[in-house]
C-alpha positions as CSV (number, residue, x, y, z in Angstrom):
1,M,150.7,127.9,51.6
2,N,153.6,125.4,51.6
3,L,153.5,122.5,54.0
4,P,156.8,121.6,55.6
5,K,158.3,118.4,54.1
6,V,158.0,115.4,56.4
7,P,161.4,113.7,56.7
8,K,161.7,110.0,56.1
9,F,161.8,107.7,59.1
10,S,165.4,106.7,58.2
11,E,166.5,110.3,58.2
12,L,165.4,110.9,61.8
13,S,167.7,110.8,64.7
14,R,167.4,108.1,67.4
15,R,165.6,110.4,69.8
16,E,163.1,111.6,67.0
17,R,162.4,108.0,66.1
18,L,161.6,107.1,69.7
19,L,159.3,110.2,70.0
20,A,157.6,109.3,66.7
21,F,157.2,105.7,67.7
22,G,155.9,106.7,71.2
23,S,153.4,109.1,69.6
24,L,152.2,106.4,67.2
25,L,151.7,104.1,70.2
26,V,149.7,106.7,72.1
27,I,147.5,107.6,69.1
28,S,147.0,103.8,68.5
29,G,146.1,103.3,72.1
30,V,143.6,106.2,72.1
31,L,142.0,104.9,68.9
32,L,141.8,101.4,70.3
33,D,140.2,102.6,73.5
34,R,137.6,104.8,71.6
35,V,136.8,102.3,68.9
36,V,137.1,98.9,70.6
37,L,137.8,98.9,74.4
38,G,135.3,101.6,75.4
39,P,132.2,100.1,73.7
40,W,133.2,96.6,74.8
41,G,133.6,97.8,78.4
42,R,130.2,99.6,78.3
43,H,128.6,96.5,76.8
44,T,130.2,94.2,79.4
45,H,129.0,96.5,82.2
46,H,125.4,96.5,80.8
47,V,125.5,92.7,80.5
48,R,126.7,92.4,84.1
49,Q,123.9,94.6,85.3
50,E,121.3,92.6,83.3
51,I,122.7,89.3,84.8
52,E,122.5,90.7,88.3
53,R,118.9,91.8,87.7
54,L,117.9,88.4,86.3
55,E,119.6,86.6,89.2
56,S,117.7,88.8,91.7
57,A,114.4,88.0,89.9
58,L,115.3,84.3,89.9
59,R,116.0,84.4,93.6
60,Q,112.6,86.1,94.2
61,E,110.8,83.6,92.0
62,S,112.5,80.7,93.7
63,D,111.4,82.0,97.1
64,L,107.8,82.1,95.8
65,L,108.1,78.6,94.4
66,R,109.4,77.3,97.7
67,R,106.5,79.0,99.5
68,E,103.9,77.7,97.0
69,P,102.3,75.2,99.4
70,E,102.1,77.8,102.2
71,I,100.5,80.3,99.8
72,R,98.0,77.8,98.4
73,A,97.0,76.8,102.0
74,E,96.5,80.5,102.9
75,A,94.5,81.1,99.7
76,T,92.1,78.3,100.7
77,L,91.3,80.2,103.9
78,Y,89.9,83.0,101.8
79,Q,87.9,80.9,99.3
80,E,84.6,82.0,100.9
81,Y,85.4,85.6,100.1
82,L,86.0,84.9,96.4
83,R,83.6,84.1,93.7
84,A,84.4,82.6,90.3
85,D,83.8,84.9,87.4
86,D,80.9,82.7,86.3
87,A,79.3,82.6,89.8
88,P,76.4,85.0,90.2
89,A,77.5,88.0,92.1
90,P,75.1,89.2,94.8
91,D,73.2,92.4,93.9
92,I,72.4,95.3,96.1
93,A,69.2,93.6,97.2
94,A,71.2,90.6,98.6
95,V,73.5,93.1,100.4
96,L,70.5,94.9,101.9
97,R,69.0,91.6,103.0
98,E,72.2,90.6,104.8
99,I,72.4,93.9,106.6
100,E,68.8,93.6,107.7
101,G,69.5,90.0,108.9
102,L,72.6,91.2,110.8
103,G,70.5,94.0,112.4
104,A,67.9,91.5,113.5
105,Q,70.5,89.1,114.8
106,S,72.1,91.9,116.9
107,G,68.7,93.2,118.1
108,I,69.3,96.7,116.8
109,T,66.5,98.6,115.1
110,L,67.3,99.7,111.6
111,G,65.6,102.8,110.3
112,E,66.1,103.8,106.7
113,V,68.6,101.7,104.8
114,K,69.6,103.6,101.7
115,P,71.8,102.2,99.0
116,L,74.2,104.6,97.4
117,E,76.1,104.4,94.1
118,G,79.0,102.0,94.4
119,V,82.1,101.4,92.3
120,R,82.7,98.5,89.8
121,K,86.3,97.6,89.3
122,E,87.9,94.7,87.5
123,A,88.7,92.8,90.7
124,Y,85.6,93.7,92.7
125,Q,82.1,95.3,92.9
126,E,81.6,97.8,95.7
127,Y,78.2,98.4,97.3
128,V,77.7,101.4,99.6
129,V,74.8,101.7,102.0
130,D,73.7,104.4,104.5
131,I,72.0,102.8,107.6
132,Q,70.1,104.7,110.3
133,Y,69.9,102.7,113.6
134,R,68.6,102.8,117.1
135,G,69.3,100.4,120.0
136,S,71.4,99.9,123.1
137,L,75.2,100.5,123.0
138,E,75.7,96.7,123.4
139,Q,73.4,96.0,120.4
140,W,75.3,98.6,118.3
141,I,78.6,97.0,119.2
142,H,77.3,93.6,118.4
143,F,76.0,94.9,115.1
144,L,79.4,96.3,114.2
145,Y,81.0,93.0,115.2
146,L,78.7,91.1,112.9
147,L,79.4,93.4,110.0
148,D,83.1,92.9,110.6
149,Q,82.8,89.1,110.6
150,S,80.6,88.9,107.5
151,T,82.0,87.2,104.4
152,S,80.6,90.2,102.4
153,L,83.7,92.1,103.5
154,F,81.7,95.0,105.1
155,E,83.7,98.0,106.0
156,V,82.3,100.9,108.1
157,D,83.4,104.0,106.3
158,R,81.6,106.6,108.5
159,A,79.7,106.4,111.8
160,T,77.8,108.7,114.0
161,I,76.5,107.9,117.4
162,A,74.5,109.9,119.9
163,R,72.3,109.3,122.9
164,A,68.6,109.0,121.9
165,D,66.5,112.0,123.0
166,A,63.5,109.9,124.0
167,D,65.4,107.2,125.9
168,P,68.9,107.9,127.3
169,S,69.7,104.2,127.5
170,Q,69.5,104.0,123.7
171,V,71.9,105.3,121.1
172,E,71.1,106.3,117.5
173,G,72.9,107.5,114.5
174,M,74.0,106.6,111.0
175,L,76.5,104.2,109.5
176,R,77.9,104.3,106.0
177,V,78.9,100.7,105.2
178,S,80.6,99.5,102.0
179,S,80.8,95.9,100.9
180,K,83.3,94.7,98.3
181,V,82.4,91.5,96.4
182,M,85.7,90.2,95.0
183,H,85.9,88.3,91.8
184,A,88.7,85.8,91.5
185,A,90.5,85.2,88.3
186,K,90.1,81.7,87.0
187,E,93.3,79.7,87.4
188,P,93.7,76.3,85.8
189,G,93.7,73.5,88.3
190,A,92.5,75.7,91.2
191,P,88.7,75.8,91.5
192,I,87.3,78.8,93.2
193,G,83.9,79.4,94.6
């Protein structure tokens, strides 16, 4: 197969020279776009997005730094709920003693108080207790209030209440209560516990 002979540039007519020069410019432009301008534009777009992300993170961090005194003041309100990692955590016996104390304080009669298996997480230890009770409605409400106000972070997970068969002025039932003992991470310069 014979290839046609390409004429020399000087042998081309003026119109053919302009077409060849225009084609050369278009091909050069496409190559420049594919090899240099396209990758540079994508890189610039990526850098712009990263700068916007970092500026947004900086604004959020600046907001937190401005609020640091407020956050520290709020954290001190919760110090009684936190224990340092080296502080002895209460065991289930301490939780049971507190529940019995709250029951006595409210005047409610506690029946069987049965500890269940709790959960140990990195940030807290959870204790779960089933409590059978009997007392007046006012005593029951007072007992729930005392549980809610305790620094042991008691939470009533399940409750049953019914009128007592023997005395209609009394209520009886069962409560499932959980207590989460939180462990605070040690922070230099901020004593906890």
